[in-house]
C-alpha positions as CSV (number, residue, x, y, z in Angstrom):
1,M,110.3,100.4,87.4
2,L,109.6,96.8,86.5
3,E,108.0,96.2,89.9
4,T,105.7,99.1,89.2
5,K,104.7,97.6,85.8
6,K,104.1,94.2,87.5
7,T,101.8,95.8,90.0
8,E,100.0,97.8,87.3
9,V,99.4,94.6,85.2
10,A,98.1,92.8,88.3
11,K,95.6,95.6,89.0
12,I,94.4,95.7,85.4
13,V,93.9,91.9,85.2
14,G,92.2,91.8,88.6
15,G,89.9,94.7,87.8
16,R,88.8,92.9,84.6
17,I,88.1,89.7,86.5
18,R,86.0,91.6,89.1
19,S,84.1,93.5,86.4
20,I,83.3,90.4,84.4
21,R,82.4,88.5,87.5
22,Q,80.0,91.2,88.6
23,S,78.5,91.6,85.1
24,K,77.6,87.9,85.3
25,G,76.0,88.3,88.7
26,L,78.4,86.0,90.5
27,T,79.6,86.6,94.1
28,I,83.3,86.4,94.8
29,E,82.5,83.2,96.8
30,Q,80.7,81.6,93.9
31,L,83.5,82.2,91.5
32,A,86.2,81.1,94.0
33,F,84.3,77.9,94.5
34,E,84.1,77.2,90.8
35,V,87.8,77.9,90.4
36,G,88.7,75.8,93.5
37,I,90.4,78.5,95.5
38,E,89.7,80.4,98.7
39,Y,87.6,83.6,98.2
40,T,90.2,85.5,100.0
41,Q,92.8,84.6,97.4
42,L,90.4,85.6,94.6
43,S,89.8,88.9,96.4
44,R,93.6,89.6,96.5
45,I,93.7,88.7,92.7
46,E,90.9,91.1,91.9
47,R,92.5,93.9,93.9
48,G,95.8,93.4,92.2
49,R,97.5,92.5,95.5
50,I,99.0,89.3,94.2
51,N,100.2,88.0,90.9
52,T,98.6,84.7,90.1
53,S,99.7,82.0,87.7
54,V,98.7,81.8,84.1
55,F,97.0,78.5,84.9
56,Q,95.0,80.1,87.7
57,L,93.9,82.8,85.2
58,F,93.0,80.1,82.7
59,L,90.8,78.4,85.4
60,I,89.2,81.8,86.2
61,S,88.4,82.4,82.5
62,K,86.9,79.0,82.1
63,A,84.7,79.5,85.3
64,L,83.6,82.9,83.9
65,D,82.9,81.2,80.5
66,I,85.1,83.7,78.7
67,S,88.3,83.4,76.6
68,F,91.6,83.8,78.3
69,S,92.3,86.8,76.1
70,E,89.4,88.8,77.6
71,I,91.5,88.9,80.8
72,T,94.8,89.5,79.2
73,N,94.0,91.6,76.1
74,D,96.0,94.8,75.5
75,L,98.4,94.4,78.4
76,T,101.4,95.1,76.1
77,D,100.4,98.8,76.3
78,V,101.3,98.8,80.0
79,L,104.7,97.5,79.4
80,V,105.7,100.0,76.8
């Protein structure tokens, strides 16, 4: 059950990152370069295939010029 929730949170967070990135007209390669990670890793994050660190999410939010909470907002609903 907890593993299912973990996967669900990763997919929601990744989807938000992808949506914001696309709305800003950035390619996955451009954002990955700004964050300092491989684009393949960013792709896995966006697809919810891996859980990334809070620090990595912080760097992604800064590169997207958004607040950290825009990525993580309302995640408590998933865990209830």
